[in-house]
C-alpha angles and dihedrals in degrees: 000000000000129000116284098238101199091048091046093052092047090053097053111109090349092297095308094107091057090052090049090054091051092050093047093049091051095046094047094045090051091050090050092051095043097046105026093232134120120266131190138212118188128187121188136175130206113194122201129175116244106232108300096321132112087254128101133196107228112203108200121196127192119189129169143178117211118194117234133184094269103024135316142302117224133190136176128196128181127185134160136226128189112229138177125242114216126215091265094045099260111148117220138159091239129054109257090230096050113127119231117252089213110044117205116265119241090257092052091049091057096044 
């Protein structure tokens, strides 16, 4: 099983990273249209194991360059989120073996 990318992106920095990407894409696209110049949005991930666990610290960096009338505006933002690595390599915010605090009722199990 591979990592569920939309879920993974939504989990980074509690959903804030995903919002930052959306804002950067909108700002850069608007600069491109308004000024007829090329813009750039870059996302990168550095992944480091947390001690000897099955957890990793994922450092996620967003940088962008927005064209302006007389040049460009650039910004870079880096944050980090701890994640779990499952036995098949899937990366999730929760451990794959974590028990639910609210088990399904009998009715939900048969639905």
